[in-house]
N, CA, C and O atoms as a CHARMM CRD file, in Angstrom:
* protein
*
  176
    1    1 MET  N     87.16200 140.37400  80.10700 PROA 1      0.00000
    2    1 MET  CA    88.19400 140.01300  81.05700 PROA 1      0.00000
    3    1 MET  C     88.23600 138.49600  81.26400 PROA 1      0.00000
    4    1 MET  O     89.31300 137.90500  81.33700 PROA 1      0.00000
    5    2 PHE  N     87.06100 137.87300  81.35900 PROA 2      0.00000
    6    2 PHE  CA    87.01500 136.42400  81.55100 PROA 2      0.00000
    7    2 PHE  C     87.63100 135.68500  80.36900 PROA 2      0.00000
    8    2 PHE  O     88.29600 134.66500  80.54900 PROA 2      0.00000
    9    3 LYS  N     87.41300 136.19400  79.16900 PROA 3      0.00000
   10    3 LYS  CA    87.97900 135.55000  77.97500 PROA 3      0.00000
   11    3 LYS  C     89.49900 135.59600  78.00100 PROA 3      0.00000
   12    3 LYS  O     90.15100 134.64700  77.56600 PROA 3      0.00000
   13    4 LYS  N     90.07500 136.68200  78.50400 PROA 4      0.00000
   14    4 LYS  CA    91.52600 136.80400  78.58900 PROA 4      0.00000
   15    4 LYS  C     92.09100 135.79400  79.58700 PROA 4      0.00000
   16    4 LYS  O     93.11600 135.16600  79.32100 PROA 4      0.00000
   17    5 ILE  N     91.42800 135.63500  80.73600 PROA 5      0.00000
   18    5 ILE  CA    91.86000 134.65300  81.74100 PROA 5      0.00000
   19    5 ILE  C     91.73400 133.24600  81.18300 PROA 5      0.00000
   20    5 ILE  O     92.63000 132.42200  81.36600 PROA 5      0.00000
   21    6 LYS  N     90.63200 132.96700  80.50700 PROA 6      0.00000
   22    6 LYS  CA    90.40700 131.65300  79.91400 PROA 6      0.00000
   23    6 LYS  C     91.47300 131.34300  78.86100 PROA 6      0.00000
   24    6 LYS  O     91.98800 130.22600  78.81800 PROA 6      0.00000
   25    7 LYS  N     91.80400 132.30600  78.02400 PROA 7      0.00000
   26    7 LYS  CA    92.82100 132.12000  76.98200 PROA 7      0.00000
   27    7 LYS  C     94.18800 131.86100  77.60800 PROA 7      0.00000
   28    7 LYS  O     94.93700 131.00700  77.13300 PROA 7      0.00000
   29    8 SER  N     94.51600 132.59400  78.67200 PROA 8      0.00000
   30    8 SER  CA    95.79500 132.39200  79.36200 PROA 8      0.00000
   31    8 SER  C     95.87000 130.99400  79.96700 PROA 8      0.00000
   32    8 SER  O     96.90500 130.33300  79.88100 PROA 8      0.00000
   33    9 PHE  N     94.77900 130.54500  80.57800 PROA 9      0.00000
   34    9 PHE  CA    94.73400 129.21900  81.17900 PROA 9      0.00000
   35    9 PHE  C     94.85500 128.13700  80.10900 PROA 9      0.00000
   36    9 PHE  O     95.56500 127.15300  80.31500 PROA 9      0.00000
   37   10 GLU  N     94.18300 128.29600  78.98300 PROA 10     0.00000
   38   10 GLU  CA    94.28000 127.32100  77.89100 PROA 10     0.00000
   39   10 GLU  C     95.70400 127.24800  77.35700 PROA 10     0.00000
   40   10 GLU  O     96.19600 126.15800  77.06400 PROA 10     0.00000
   41   11 ASN  N     96.37000 128.38500  77.22600 PROA 11     0.00000
   42   11 ASN  CA    97.76600 128.38900  76.76700 PROA 11     0.00000
   43   11 ASN  C     98.66600 127.69300  77.78000 PROA 11     0.00000
   44   11 ASN  O     99.57500 126.95600  77.39800 PROA 11     0.00000
   45   12 PHE  N     98.42100 127.92000  79.06800 PROA 12     0.00000
   46   12 PHE  CA    99.20300 127.26500  80.11700 PROA 12     0.00000
   47   12 PHE  C     99.05000 125.74700  80.03800 PROA 12     0.00000
   48   12 PHE  O    100.04300 125.02200  80.09200 PROA 12     0.00000
   49   13 ILE  N     97.82500 125.26600  79.91200 PROA 13     0.00000
   50   13 ILE  CA    97.56300 123.82800  79.82300 PROA 13     0.00000
   51   13 ILE  C     98.20000 123.24200  78.56700 PROA 13     0.00000
   52   13 ILE  O     98.75500 122.14500  78.60700 PROA 13     0.00000
   53   14 LYS  N     98.12400 123.95800  77.47100 PROA 14     0.00000
   54   14 LYS  CA    98.72400 123.49400  76.21400 PROA 14     0.00000
   55   14 LYS  C    100.24100 123.37500  76.35600 PROA 14     0.00000
   56   14 LYS  O    100.82700 122.37900  75.93200 PROA 14     0.00000
   57   15 ASN  N    100.87300 124.38100  76.94700 PROA 15     0.00000
   58   15 ASN  CA   102.32100 124.34700  77.15700 PROA 15     0.00000
   59   15 ASN  C    102.71800 123.24400  78.12400 PROA 15     0.00000
   60   15 ASN  O    103.75000 122.59900  77.93800 PROA 15     0.00000
   61   16 LEU  N    101.92000 123.02100  79.14300 PROA 16     0.00000
   62   16 LEU  CA   102.18200 121.94600  80.09900 PROA 16     0.00000
   63   16 LEU  C    102.10100 120.58700  79.40800 PROA 16     0.00000
   64   16 LEU  O    102.93900 119.71900  79.65400 PROA 16     0.00000
   65   17 GLY  N    101.11400 120.39800  78.55800 PROA 17     0.00000
   66   17 GLY  CA   100.98300 119.15200  77.80300 PROA 17     0.00000
   67   17 GLY  C    102.15000 118.92600  76.86200 PROA 17     0.00000
   68   17 GLY  O    102.63700 117.80300  76.73300 PROA 17     0.00000
   69   18 ASN  N    102.60200 119.98000  76.20400 PROA 18     0.00000
   70   18 ASN  CA   103.75200 119.85100  75.29700 PROA 18     0.00000
   71   18 ASN  C    105.01900 119.50000  76.06700 PROA 18     0.00000
   72   18 ASN  O    105.83900 118.70800  75.60300 PROA 18     0.00000
   73   19 SER  N    105.17000 120.09100  77.23400 PROA 19     0.00000
   74   19 SER  CA   106.33600 119.79100  78.06900 PROA 19     0.00000
   75   19 SER  C    106.31100 118.33900  78.53600 PROA 19     0.00000
   76   19 SER  O    107.33500 117.65700  78.49800 PROA 19     0.00000
   77   20 ASN  N    105.15800 117.86800  78.97100 PROA 20     0.00000
   78   20 ASN  CA   105.02600 116.47400  79.40200 PROA 20     0.00000
   79   20 ASN  C    105.26600 115.51400  78.25000 PROA 20     0.00000
   80   20 ASN  O    105.88400 114.46600  78.43600 PROA 20     0.00000
   81   21 GLU  N    104.79000 115.85600  77.07800 PROA 21     0.00000
   82   21 GLU  CA   104.98400 114.99200  75.91200 PROA 21     0.00000
   83   21 GLU  C    106.46100 114.88800  75.55600 PROA 21     0.00000
   84   21 GLU  O    106.94300 113.81100  75.20300 PROA 21     0.00000
   85   22 SER  N    107.17800 116.00200  75.64700 PROA 22     0.00000
   86   22 SER  CA   108.60000 115.94800  75.32400 PROA 22     0.00000
   87   22 SER  C    109.39600 115.19800  76.38800 PROA 22     0.00000
   88   22 SER  O    110.43400 114.61000  76.08400 PROA 22     0.00000
   89   23 THR  N    108.92100 115.21500  77.62700 PROA 23     0.00000
   90   23 THR  CA   109.61000 114.51700  78.70900 PROA 23     0.00000
   91   23 THR  C    109.29700 113.02700  78.72200 PROA 23     0.00000
   92   23 THR  O    110.20600 112.20200  78.81600 PROA 23     0.00000
   93   24 PHE  N    108.01600 112.67600  78.62700 PROA 24     0.00000
   94   24 PHE  CA   107.58400 111.29000  78.79600 PROA 24     0.00000
   95   24 PHE  C    107.18000 110.59000  77.51000 PROA 24     0.00000
   96   24 PHE  O    106.98800 109.37400  77.52500 PROA 24     0.00000
   97   25 GLY  N    107.04500 111.29100  76.41500 PROA 25     0.00000
   98   25 GLY  CA   106.64100 110.68900  75.15300 PROA 25     0.00000
   99   25 GLY  C    105.13000 110.62300  75.02600 PROA 25     0.00000
  100   25 GLY  O    104.40400 111.20400  75.83200 PROA 25     0.00000
  101   26 ASN  N    104.66400 109.91500  74.01500 PROA 26     0.00000
  102   26 ASN  CA   103.22800 109.84000  73.72400 PROA 26     0.00000
  103   26 ASN  C    102.53400 108.65100  74.35300 PROA 26     0.00000
  104   26 ASN  O    101.30500 108.59000  74.36300 PROA 26     0.00000
  105   27 LYS  N    103.29600 107.70200  74.88000 PROA 27     0.00000
  106   27 LYS  CA   102.67000 106.49100  75.42100 PROA 27     0.00000
  107   27 LYS  C    102.03900 106.76200  76.79500 PROA 27     0.00000
  108   27 LYS  O    102.34200 107.76400  77.44300 PROA 27     0.00000
  109   28 ALA  N    101.18000 105.87500  77.21400 PROA 28     0.00000
  110   28 ALA  CA   100.55300 105.99800  78.52800 PROA 28     0.00000
  111   28 ALA  C    101.60800 105.78400  79.60500 PROA 28     0.00000
  112   28 ALA  O    102.47800 104.92300  79.47400 PROA 28     0.00000
  113   29 LEU  N    101.52200 106.57300  80.66600 PROA 29     0.00000
  114   29 LEU  CA   102.49600 106.45100  81.74000 PROA 29     0.00000
  115   29 LEU  C    102.22100 105.21100  82.57700 PROA 29     0.00000
  116   29 LEU  O    101.07700 104.90900  82.91700 PROA 29     0.00000
  117   30 ASP  N    103.27500 104.51400  82.89600 PROA 30     0.00000
  118   30 ASP  CA   103.19400 103.32700  83.72400 PROA 30     0.00000
  119   30 ASP  C    104.26700 103.45600  84.79500 PROA 30     0.00000
  120   30 ASP  O    105.41900 103.75200  84.47600 PROA 30     0.00000
  121   31 CYS  N    103.91600 103.24100  86.04900 PROA 31     0.00000
  122   31 CYS  CA   104.87900 103.42700  87.13000 PROA 31     0.00000
  123   31 CYS  C    106.08500 102.50200  86.98100 PROA 31     0.00000
  124   31 CYS  O    107.16800 102.82700  87.46600 PROA 31     0.00000
  125   32 CYS  N    105.92300 101.38800  86.34000 PROA 32     0.00000
  126   32 CYS  CA   107.03900 100.45200  86.15600 PROA 32     0.00000
  127   32 CYS  C    108.02100 100.94000  85.10000 PROA 32     0.00000
  128   32 CYS  O    109.18000 100.52700  85.10900 PROA 32     0.00000
  129   33 ASP  N    107.58800 101.80300  84.19700 PROA 33     0.00000
  130   33 ASP  CA   108.44100 102.28000  83.11200 PROA 33     0.00000
  131   33 ASP  C    109.15200 103.58800  83.42500 PROA 33     0.00000
  132   33 ASP  O    110.12100 103.92800  82.74500 PROA 33     0.00000
  133   34 LEU  N    108.70900 104.32700  84.42200 PROA 34     0.00000
  134   34 LEU  CA   109.22400 105.67100  84.62900 PROA 34     0.00000
  135   34 LEU  C    110.69200 105.71400  85.01400 PROA 34     0.00000
  136   34 LEU  O    111.42300 106.57600  84.52600 PROA 34     0.00000
  137   35 ASN  N    111.14500 104.81400  85.87200 PROA 35     0.00000
  138   35 ASN  CA   112.51400 104.88000  86.36400 PROA 35     0.00000
  139   35 ASN  C    113.41100 103.77900  85.82500 PROA 35     0.00000
  140   35 ASN  O    114.44200 103.47200  86.42500 PROA 35     0.00000
  141   36 ARG  N    113.04300 103.19300  84.72800 PROA 36     0.00000
  142   36 ARG  CA   113.83500 102.11900  84.12600 PROA 36     0.00000
  143   36 ARG  C    114.18700 102.46400  82.70400 PROA 36     0.00000
  144   36 ARG  O    113.45300 103.16800  82.01000 PROA 36     0.00000
  145   37 GLU  N    115.32000 101.95500  82.28300 PROA 37     0.00000
  146   37 GLU  CA   115.67800 102.09600  80.88300 PROA 37     0.00000
  147   37 GLU  C    114.93900 101.02100  80.09900 PROA 37     0.00000
  148   37 GLU  O    114.59500  99.97600  80.65100 PROA 37     0.00000
  149   38 LYS  N    114.69800 101.26500  78.84500 PROA 38     0.00000
  150   38 LYS  CA   113.89900 100.34800  78.03400 PROA 38     0.00000
  151   38 LYS  C    114.53600  98.98200  77.87800 PROA 38     0.00000
  152   38 LYS  O    113.82300  97.97900  77.82600 PROA 38     0.00000
  153   39 SER  N    115.84600  98.91100  77.80200 PROA 39     0.00000
  154   39 SER  CA   116.50100  97.64000  77.52600 PROA 39     0.00000
  155   39 SER  C    116.70300  96.76800  78.77900 PROA 39     0.00000
  156   39 SER  O    116.91100  95.56000  78.65800 PROA 39     0.00000
  157   40 SER  N    116.64600  97.35600  79.95300 PROA 40     0.00000
  158   40 SER  CA   116.89100  96.57500  81.16200 PROA 40     0.00000
  159   40 SER  C    115.58800  96.28900  81.90000 PROA 40     0.00000
  160   40 SER  O    114.79300  97.19300  82.15600 PROA 40     0.00000
  161   41 LYS  N    115.38500  95.02200  82.23500 PROA 41     0.00000
  162   41 LYS  CA   114.21800  94.61300  83.00700 PROA 41     0.00000
  163   41 LYS  C    114.68300  93.70900  84.13700 PROA 41     0.00000
  164   41 LYS  O    115.53800  92.84400  83.95000 PROA 41     0.00000
  165   42 LYS  N    114.11200  93.92200  85.30000 PROA 42     0.00000
  166   42 LYS  CA   114.46900  93.08200  86.44900 PROA 42     0.00000
  167   42 LYS  C    113.57300  91.85100  86.47100 PROA 42     0.00000
  168   42 LYS  O    112.38300  91.93800  86.16800 PROA 42     0.00000
  169   43 ASP  N    114.13800  90.72300  86.82500 PROA 43     0.00000
  170   43 ASP  CA   113.34400  89.50200  86.97800 PROA 43     0.00000
  171   43 ASP  C    112.72500  89.49500  88.35300 PROA 43     0.00000
  172   43 ASP  O    113.32100  89.97300  89.31700 PROA 43     0.00000
  173   44 LYS  N    111.52700  88.95200  88.44100 PROA 44     0.00000
  174   44 LYS  CA   110.83000  88.87800  89.72700 PROA 44     0.00000
  175   44 LYS  C    111.32800  87.74000  90.55700 PROA 44     0.00000
  176   44 LYS  O    110.84800  87.53300  91.67200 PROA 44     0.00000
């Protein structure tokens, strides 16, 4: 029974990772990049 729960949890984590990768890409998340388009940058 524990193996079945463990397998289900591993599949959930794997699917969550795939979903995040398709949404945010492979690069490291940076709070400055999340809500901006790549070509536009604000000057300080």
